[in-house]
C-alpha positions in Angstrom: -26.4 19.3 -5.8 -29.3 17.3 -4.4 -29.7 17.1 -0.6 -29.1 13.3 -0.7 -25.8 13.8 -2.5 -24.7 16.5 0.0 -25.6 14.2 2.9 -23.5 11.3 1.4 -20.5 13.7 0.8 -20.6 15.0 4.4 -20.9 11.4 5.7 -17.8 10.4 3.7 -15.9 13.4 5.0 -16.9 12.7 8.6 -15.9 9.1 8.4 -12.6 9.9 6.8 -11.9 12.4 9.6 -12.8 9.8 12.2 -10.5 7.3 10.6 -7.7 9.9 10.5 -8.1 10.6 14.2 -8.3 6.9 15.1 -5.1 6.2 13.3 -3.3 9.0 15.0 -3.4 7.6 18.5 -6.8 7.7 20.1 -6.7 5.4 23.1 -9.5 3.0 24.2 -9.7 0.6 27.1 -11.8 -2.2 28.6 -11.7 -3.2 32.2 -9.7 -1.7 35.0 -6.8 -2.5 37.3 -8.8 -1.6 40.3 -11.6 -4.0 39.3 -9.1 -6.8 39.0 -7.5 -5.9 42.4 -11.0 -6.3 43.9 -11.1 -9.9 42.6 -13.1 -9.5 39.4 -11.0 -11.2 36.7 -13.8 -11.8 34.2 -13.6 -11.1 30.5 -14.3 -7.6 29.4 -13.4 -7.9 25.7 -12.4 -10.5 23.2 -9.4 -9.8 21.0 -11.3 -11.4 18.1 -13.5 -8.3 18.1 -10.5 -6.1 17.3 -8.6 -8.2 14.8 -9.9 -6.3 11.7 -8.5 -3.0 13.0 -5.5 -1.9 11.0 -2.3 -0.9 12.7 -3.5 -2.1 16.1 -1.3 -1.8 19.2 -2.5 -3.1 22.5 -1.5 -4.4 25.9 -3.4 -6.0 28.8 -4.1 -9.1 30.9 -5.6 -12.4 29.8 -8.9 -13.3 31.5 -8.5 -14.7 35.0 -5.0 -13.2 35.0 -3.6 -16.2 33.0 -1.1 -14.3 30.9 -0.1 -11.0 29.3 -1.4 -9.5 26.1 0.8 -7.7 23.6 -0.2 -6.7 20.0 2.3 -4.9 17.8 0.9 -3.5 14.5 -1.8 -6.1 14.3 0.3 -9.0 15.4 -0.6 -10.7 18.7 2.2 -12.0 20.8 0.3 -13.1 23.9 2.4 -14.8 26.6 1.1 -17.5 28.9 2.8 -19.9 31.4 2.6 -23.6 30.6 4.7 -26.2 32.5 6.7 -23.4 34.1 7.8 -21.9 30.8 6.6 -19.0 28.5 4.5 -19.9 25.5 3.7 -17.3 22.9 0.2 -17.3 21.3 0.1 -15.4 18.0 -3.7 -15.7 17.5 -6.6 -13.5 18.4 -8.3 -16.3 20.3 -7.9 -14.7 23.7 -10.2 -13.0 26.1 -9.0 -10.1 28.2 -9.8 -8.9 31.7 -8.0 -5.6 30.9 -7.1 -4.2 27.5 -5.7 -0.9 26.3 -5.4 -0.3 22.6 -4.9 2.3 19.9 -4.3 2.4 16.1 -1.3 4.2 14.8 -0.1 4.1 11.2 2.8 6.5 11.4 5.2 7.3 14.2 7.7 10.2 14.8 11.1 9.3 16.3 13.3 10.9 18.9 16.5 9.6 20.4 16.3 8.8 24.1 19.2 10.1 26.2 21.0 7.1 27.7 21.4 9.2 30.9 17.8 8.4 31.8 18.3 5.7 34.4 14.9 5.3 36.0 11.3 5.1 35.0 10.5 8.4 36.6 13.0 10.2 34.4 11.7 8.3 31.3 8.1 9.3 32.1 9.2 12.9 32.3 11.0 12.6 29.0 8.0 11.0 27.3 5.7 13.8 28.6 8.1 16.6 27.5 8.5 15.1 24.0 4.7 14.6 23.6 4.1 18.2 24.6 6.7 19.4 22.1 5.0 17.5 19.3 1.6 19.0 20.2 0.0 15.9 21.7 -2.8 16.7 24.1 -1.5 15.7 27.5 -5.0 15.8 29.0 -5.7 12.6 26.9 -4.0 9.3 27.0 -1.6 8.5 24.2 0.4 5.5 23.0 4.2 5.4 22.6 6.8 2.9 21.5 10.4 2.4 22.6 12.9 0.5 20.4 16.5 -0.5 20.7 18.9 -2.4 22.9 18.0 -2.1 26.6 20.7 -2.0 29.3 18.3 -4.2 31.4 14.6 -5.0 31.6 12.8 -6.7 34.4 9.7 -8.5 33.3 6.9 -10.8 34.5 4.1 -12.9 32.9 1.3 -13.4 35.4 -0.2 -16.9 36.1 -2.7 -16.1 38.9 -3.5 -19.1 41.2 -7.2 -20.1 40.7 -9.2 -19.2 43.7 -6.8 -16.7 45.3 -8.9 -13.7 46.3 -6.1 -11.6 47.8 -4.7 -9.2 45.2 -1.6 -7.0 45.7 0.7 -5.4 43.2 3.6 -7.4 44.6 1.7 -10.7 44.2 0.8 -9.8 40.7 4.4 -9.4 39.8 5.5 -12.7 41.5 2.6 -14.9 40.5 3.8 -16.7 37.4 7.2 -16.2 35.8 9.6 -13.3 35.9 13.1 -12.5 34.9 15.6 -10.0 33.6 17.1 -9.5 30.1 20.2 -7.4 29.5 21.8 -5.9 26.4 19.1 -7.2 24.1 17.1 -5.4 21.4 13.4 -5.1 22.2 10.2 -3.3 21.1 8.0 -1.8 23.8 4.4 -0.7 23.5 3.3 1.7 26.2 0.4 4.0 27.1 0.8 7.3 28.9 -2.0 8.9 30.9 -2.2 11.3 33.8 -5.9 10.5 34.3 -6.0 6.7 34.4 -4.2 5.7 37.5 -5.7 2.4 38.8 -7.5 2.1 35.5 -4.7 1.1 33.1 -1.7 2.5 34.9 -0.7 1.7 38.5 -1.3 4.2 41.3 2.4 5.2 41.3 2.9 5.7 37.5 1.6 7.4 34.4 2.8 4.6 32.1 2.0 1.0 31.4 4.4 -0.9 29.2 4.7 -4.4 27.7 7.6 -5.6 25.5 8.7 -8.3 23.0 12.2 -9.4 22.0 13.1 -8.9 18.4 12.9 -12.6 17.7 9.4 -12.8 19.4 10.6 -15.6 21.7 9.7 -13.6 24.9 7.0 -11.0 25.7 5.4 -9.7 28.8 4.9 -6.9 31.3 7.7 -4.4 31.9 8.4 -3.9 35.6 11.7 -2.0 35.5 13.7 -0.6 32.6 17.2 0.8 32.2 17.6 2.6 28.8 20.5 1.5 26.7 22.5 3.6 24.2 20.7 4.8 21.0 17.2 3.7 22.0 14.4 5.5 20.2 11.1 6.9 21.5 8.2 6.8 19.0 5.1 9.0 19.3 2.0 9.1 17.0 2.6 11.4 14.0 0.5 14.5 14.2 
């Protein structure tokens, strides 16, 4: 075999391996929570630059903190506040101050015990299940949660232009917030023990956004009570 043919073959093998790794949950991010908390709300990435990526899952904040970004298997469901109500934008014509994303083609399922009644217990369960499935805990990984929640507190940020004082409490209260109960949802989340103040808050290893099954509401998950027969999904190894 000629050297050029060998080179082409090796290149194809390498690219195939990279694609396989990418589709199994490698996590990427642009921007950082601590940067936004310092007052820099500028664009770090355009969603349009990612729209060709298959099986894309993402969450983040719209530039200038004017909404929440959610992408489920390549479908954007970005939520913004207009006239004191939530509007869902299903296009990629959005810029982000913060974005976390991954590509996952296949997921493995495990039932979540309904006895998990707080986020701390849920975080521990996610970590334990990821470890059992051979996911490297030193690296961030995506996860999904599906099913009928007992309750879910949410917010969609609408930051006042010119406000330079940022706190976690103000981020939750600036815009619209609410609670849904006994409703089926799909949640996209990212777990990391190395990205506090980057894409998870200083008190948590997870960052989660949700959508209702009819896609009429989507946003940031603040609190979550697991319902019966909810399912955790982790990237297939």
